[in-house]
C-alpha positions in Angstrom: 34.5 -39.5 11.2 31.8 -37.0 11.9 29.3 -38.1 14.5 25.5 -37.4 14.5 26.1 -35.1 17.4 28.5 -33.0 15.4 26.1 -32.9 12.5 23.4 -31.7 14.8 25.7 -29.0 16.1 26.6 -27.7 12.6 23.0 -27.7 11.6 22.1 -25.7 14.7 24.9 -23.2 14.0 23.9 -22.9 10.4 20.3 -22.2 11.3 21.3 -19.6 13.9 23.6 -17.8 11.5 21.1 -17.7 8.7 18.5 -16.3 11.1 21.0 -13.7 12.3 21.9 -12.7 8.8 18.2 -12.1 7.9 17.7 -10.0 11.0 20.9 -8.0 10.7 20.4 -7.3 7.0 16.9 -5.9 7.8 18.1 -3.4 10.4 17.8 -5.4 13.7 20.2 -4.3 16.4 23.3 -6.3 17.2 22.0 -7.1 20.7 18.8 -8.5 19.3 20.7 -10.6 16.7 23.1 -12.1 19.3 20.3 -12.8 21.8 18.1 -14.5 19.1 21.0 -16.6 17.8 22.0 -17.7 21.3 18.4 -18.5 22.1 18.1 -20.8 19.1 21.3 -22.6 19.8 20.5 -23.0 23.5 17.1 -24.4 22.8 18.4 -26.9 20.3 21.0 -28.2 22.8 24.1 -26.3 21.8 25.0 -24.7 25.2 27.5 -21.9 25.7 27.8 -21.1 22.0 29.9 -18.0 21.3 28.5 -15.4 18.9 30.5 -12.6 17.4 29.3 -10.1 14.8 30.2 -6.9 13.0 28.2 -4.9 10.6 29.0 -7.3 7.8 30.1 -10.6 9.4 28.5 -13.1 11.8 30.6 -15.9 13.5 29.3 -18.6 15.8 31.4 -21.3 17.5 30.9 -24.1 20.1 33.4 -26.3 21.8 31.9 -29.4 23.4 35.0 -30.2 25.6 38.3 -28.5 26.3 40.2 -31.2 24.5 37.8 -31.2 21.5 38.1 -29.0 18.4 35.6 -26.1 18.2 32.9 -26.1 15.6 32.9 -22.7 14.0 30.7 -21.2 11.2 30.6 -17.8 9.5 28.3 -15.9 7.3 28.7 -12.6 5.6 25.9 -10.0 5.1 26.2 -9.0 1.5 22.7 -7.6 0.8 20.8 -5.0 2.7 17.3 -4.1 1.8 14.6 -3.4 4.3 11.8 -6.0 4.1 9.6 -5.9 7.1 7.6 -8.9 5.8 10.8 -11.1 5.9 11.7 -9.6 9.3 8.2 -10.5 10.7 8.3 -14.0 9.2 11.7 -14.8 10.7 10.6 -13.4 14.1 7.5 -15.7 14.0 9.7 -18.7 12.9 12.0 -18.2 15.9 9.0 -17.9 18.2 7.5 -21.1 16.9 10.9 -23.0 17.2 11.5 -21.9 20.7 7.9 -22.8 21.7 8.3 -26.3 20.1 5.7 -25.6 17.5 8.3 -26.6 14.8 11.5 -28.6 14.9 14.9 -28.0 13.4 14.1 -29.6 10.1 10.9 -27.5 9.6 12.7 -24.3 10.8 15.4 -24.8 8.1 12.8 -25.4 5.4 10.7 -22.3 6.4 13.8 -20.1 6.6 14.9 -21.3 3.1 11.4 -20.5 1.8 11.5 -17.0 3.3 15.0 -16.3 1.9 14.1 -17.5 -1.6 10.7 -15.8 -1.9 10.7 -12.3 -3.5 8.9 -9.3 -2.2 5.2 -9.8 -1.6 4.2 -6.4 -3.1 4.6 -5.6 -6.9 7.0 -2.9 -8.0 4.2 -0.4 -9.0 2.6 -0.7 -5.5 5.9 0.2 -3.9 6.3 3.2 -6.2 2.8 4.3 -5.3 3.5 3.9 -1.6 6.6 6.2 -1.9 4.4 8.8 -3.7 1.8 8.6 -0.9 4.6 9.1 1.6 5.8 12.2 -0.2 2.2 13.5 -0.2 1.8 12.8 3.5 5.0 14.8 4.3 3.8 17.6 2.1 0.5 17.8 4.0 2.3 17.8 7.3 4.4 20.8 6.4 1.5 22.8 5.1 1.5 22.2 1.4 -1.5 22.9 -0.8 -3.0 20.5 -3.4 -0.4 21.3 -6.1 2.5 21.0 -3.7 1.2 17.6 -2.6 1.0 16.4 -6.2 4.5 17.6 -7.0 5.9 16.3 -3.8 4.4 12.9 -4.5 6.0 12.9 -8.0 9.4 13.9 -6.4 9.3 11.1 -3.9 8.3 8.5 -6.6 10.9 9.8 -9.0 13.7 9.8 -6.5 12.8 6.2 -5.5 12.8 5.1 -9.2 16.2 6.7 -9.8 17.7 5.2 -6.7 16.3 1.8 -7.6 17.8 2.0 -11.1 21.2 3.1 -9.8 21.2 0.3 -7.2 20.7 -2.2 -10.0 23.9 -0.8 -11.5 25.6 -1.6 -8.1 26.4 2.0 -7.3 27.0 2.6 -3.5 24.1 4.1 -1.6 26.1 7.4 -1.2 25.7 8.1 -4.9 22.1 7.0 -5.1 21.3 9.4 -2.3 23.0 12.2 -4.2 20.9 11.4 -7.2 17.7 11.4 -5.2 18.4 14.7 -3.5 19.4 16.3 -6.8 16.2 15.1 -8.5 14.0 16.6 -5.7 15.8 19.9 -5.7 15.9 20.2 -9.5 12.2 19.5 -9.7 11.6 22.3 -7.2 13.8 24.6 -9.2 11.8 23.7 -12.3 8.5 24.5 -10.6 9.8 27.9 -9.5 11.2 28.7 -12.9 7.9 27.7 -14.5 6.2 30.4 -12.3 3.9 28.0 -10.5 2.3 29.5 -7.4 3.8 27.2 -4.9 6.6 27.2 -2.3 9.4 25.1 -3.9 11.1 24.6 -0.5 8.2 22.4 0.5 9.0 20.0 -2.4 12.7 19.9 -1.3 11.9 19.3 2.4 9.6 16.4 1.3 12.3 14.9 -0.8 14.8 15.1 2.1 12.4 13.4 4.5 11.6 10.5 2.1 15.3 10.0 1.5 16.0 9.9 5.2 13.3 7.3 5.8 14.5 3.9 6.5 18.1 4.9 7.5 19.4 3.0 10.5 19.0 5.7 13.2 17.3 3.4 15.7 19.6 0.4 15.1 22.8 2.5 15.4 21.6 4.1 18.7 20.5 0.7 20.1 23.9 -0.8 19.3 25.7 2.1 21.0 23.5 1.7 24.1 23.9 -2.1 24.1 27.7 -1.9 24.1 28.2 -3.0 20.5 30.4 -0.1 19.6 32.0 -1.5 16.5 28.7 -2.2 14.9 27.3 1.1 16.2 30.1 3.0 14.6 29.6 1.2 11.3 25.9 1.9 11.3 26.4 5.6 12.3 29.0 6.0 9.5 26.5 4.5 7.0 23.8 6.9 8.1 26.2 9.8 8.0 27.4 8.9 4.4 23.8 8.6 3.3 22.8 11.9 4.9 25.9 13.7 3.4 24.8 12.2 0.0 21.4 13.8 0.4 23.0 17.1 1.4 25.3 17.0 -1.6 22.5 16.3 -4.0 20.2 19.0 -2.6 23.1 21.4 -2.5 24.0 20.7 -6.1 20.4 21.4 -7.2 20.3 24.6 -5.2 23.5 25.7 -6.8 22.1 25.1 -10.3 19.0 27.1 -9.3 21.2 30.0 -8.1 23.1 30.0 -11.4 19.8 30.1 -13.2 18.6 33.0 -11.0 15.9 30.9 -9.4 15.3 31.5 -5.7 14.4 28.3 -3.8 15.4 29.5 -0.3 13.5 28.1 2.6 10.4 30.0 3.5 8.8 27.9 6.2 9.4 27.5 9.9 8.0 25.1 12.5 5.6 27.8 13.5 4.1 27.6 10.0 3.4 23.9 9.9 -0.1 22.7 9.1 -2.7 22.8 11.9 -2.5 19.9 14.3 -5.4 17.8 12.8 -4.1 18.3 9.3 -0.5 17.6 10.3 -1.6 14.5 12.1 -3.4 13.2 9.0 -0.3 13.9 6.9 2.0 12.1 9.4 -0.3 9.1 9.5 -0.3 8.9 5.7 3.4 9.2 5.5 4.1 6.5 8.1 1.6 4.1 6.7 2.9 4.6 3.2 6.5 3.9 4.3 5.3 0.7 6.1 3.8 -0.4 2.8 6.9 0.6 0.8 9.0 -1.5 3.2 6.7 -4.5 2.8 5.3 -4.5 6.3 2.3 -6.9 6.8 -0.9 -5.2 5.8 -2.5 -5.8 9.2 0.0 -3.4 10.7 -0.7 -0.4 8.4 -3.7 1.2 10.2 -2.2 0.8 13.7 1.0 2.4 12.5 -0.9 5.2 10.9 -2.8 5.9 14.1 0.3 5.8 16.2 2.2 8.1 13.9 -0.7 10.5 13.7 -0.8 10.9 17.4 3.0 11.4 17.6 2.8 14.0 14.8 0.1 15.9 16.7 2.4 15.9 19.8 5.3 17.1 17.8 3.4 19.9 16.0 1.7 21.1 19.2 5.1 21.4 21.0 7.1 22.6 18.0 4.9 25.6 17.5 5.5 26.6 21.1 9.2 25.8 21.2 11.8 27.0 18.7 14.1 24.1 19.1 12.9 20.9 17.2 14.9 18.5 19.4 12.6 18.4 22.5 9.3 18.1 20.5 10.9 15.3 18.5 12.1 13.5 21.6 8.6 13.8 23.2 6.9 12.5 20.1 9.4 9.6 19.8 8.9 8.7 23.5 5.2 8.4 22.8 6.0 6.1 19.9 8.3 4.0 22.0 5.8 3.7 24.8 2.8 2.8 22.7 4.6 1.1 19.8 5.5 -2.0 21.9 1.8 -2.7 22.6 0.8 -2.0 19.0 3.5 -4.4 17.8 2.2 -7.2 20.1 -1.3 -6.5 19.0 -0.6 -6.8 15.3 2.1 -9.6 15.8 5.0 -7.8 14.2 8.5 -7.0 15.7 8.5 -3.6 17.5 11.2 -2.5 15.1 8.6 -2.4 12.3 6.3 -0.1 14.2 9.1 2.2 15.5 11.0 2.7 12.2 7.7 3.5 10.4 6.3 5.7 13.2 9.2 8.2 13.2 9.2 8.8 9.5 7.0 12.0 9.7 9.3 13.4 12.4 12.6 13.1 10.5 14.5 16.5 10.4 14.1 17.3 6.7 13.1 20.9 7.4 16.2 21.6 9.6 18.5 20.1 7.0 17.1 22.2 4.2 17.1 25.4 6.3 20.7 24.8 7.1 21.6 24.2 3.4 19.6 27.2 2.3 21.3 29.6 4.8 24.7 28.3 4.0 24.1 28.8 0.3 23.5 32.5 1.1 26.8 32.5 3.1 24.8 32.8 6.3 26.6 30.7 8.9 23.6 30.4 11.1 22.9 27.5 8.8 25.4 25.5 10.8 23.1 25.9 13.8 20.2 24.5 11.8 22.3 21.5 10.8 23.2 20.9 14.4 19.5 21.1 15.2 18.9 18.4 12.6 21.5 16.2 14.3 20.0 16.9 17.7 16.5 16.0 16.3 17.8 12.7 14.9 19.4 11.8 18.2 16.2 12.8 20.1 14.1 10.5 17.8 16.3 7.5 18.3 16.9 7.9 22.0 13.2 8.7 22.6 11.9 5.5 21.0 14.5 3.4 22.8 13.6 5.1 26.1 10.0 4.4 25.5 10.8 0.7 24.9 12.8 0.6 28.1 9.8 1.8 30.0 7.1 -0.2 28.1 8.7 -3.5 27.5 8.9 -6.0 30.5 12.1 -8.0 30.5 11.2 -11.4 31.8 13.4 -13.3 34.3 13.9 -16.2 31.9 15.1 -13.8 29.2 17.5 -12.1 31.6 19.1 -15.4 32.5 19.4 -16.6 28.9 20.5 -13.3 27.3 23.1 -11.9 29.6 24.7 -9.8 26.9 21.4 -7.9 26.2 21.4 -4.5 27.9 18.4 -2.9 26.3 14.8 -3.6 25.2 14.2 -6.3 22.5 13.1 -4.8 19.2 13.2 -8.2 17.4 13.0 -11.7 18.8 11.0 -13.5 21.6 11.0 -12.2 25.1 10.2 -15.5 26.8 11.3 -19.0 26.1 8.7 -21.7 26.8 8.7 -25.4 26.2 11.3 -28.2 26.8 15.0 -27.9 26.3 16.6 -30.3 23.9 19.6 -32.1 25.3 22.4 -33.8 23.3 
């Protein structure tokens, strides 16, 4: 016969697993997920619960006595779609539970409500946000009014194609190919039509918008935290998505070559927009991505200001330094340092601010330069692709280092979350209130 204590234990494990599933599916790092799940279980009286996770599976178990059977529960992550509104609501739910604002029953009810409620923004608003993100990136890299309009259309079109293919249950690798091909073919079409624009600007914008939202930060955080299995899975996912972009753009460039249309890269970091204009473009791109990812509206303007400052730092350094990695790292460090305070101010998890803030800094230009040079059988393009990888690593490591410096790790959190070896990007830092005993 199942006792009331056993029922309470299973309910606690179930709540912890469902919270972990929501966090993991929205890009939270493995260390944050484990620490949050352990905090919930500990607070509700389930001490020494064991948490194990991979990229797709979460398992939690608890054994009351050595001679008693262990209570074990498992959940699988089957759906991944970034929704910063869900992430924020779950983070606030956990904080309320650990501070005794709500109890287990209300926490289960609120979590079910979050999981069953659709996205808060209508579909047209998301498409508009993607278009604005493309426009912001185009402004950042020095595009004129016509380029901005075409880049916005390329971003919105790529997103619409990806959304349609995702409904057909195609893997993200193929949707990334389709998005990259659409952007590059649109650029080929504008060049063939004789429009007085630089088509490479359109392609670079398309690459950046397709890179936005990939799990760079989560993968690097997992690697630093010692969750190597999950880190490898995230890195592989990012690599497959990036290779898909490269394949799609490369296919479009090949078609352009066959048609006799030259869309080779014509811009360098030294030709980016002036710092004030670039900062405005970066701010628009980051804010638009935050809206497209359903971030709470209150966070949009602070994210825009943060990203604008980071973009100004990047452009000022990049025009003086040929390598894009160090300027990217310096700008990302600024985002990490300031982003934690911004997140506390607007009451969202730091992950929301960091992922949105690095969008204007993604290495779309380096990727396109490498592809363009390789298409001309110039193997210097390999160096450009290596620079793109270096920039991505610099971005992820820079924001994580900034969080290490900016985020205070409280003594209570250290005792409770021994497995955590990095800054918290999701979940409460301090546990207050009484501890429930069985």
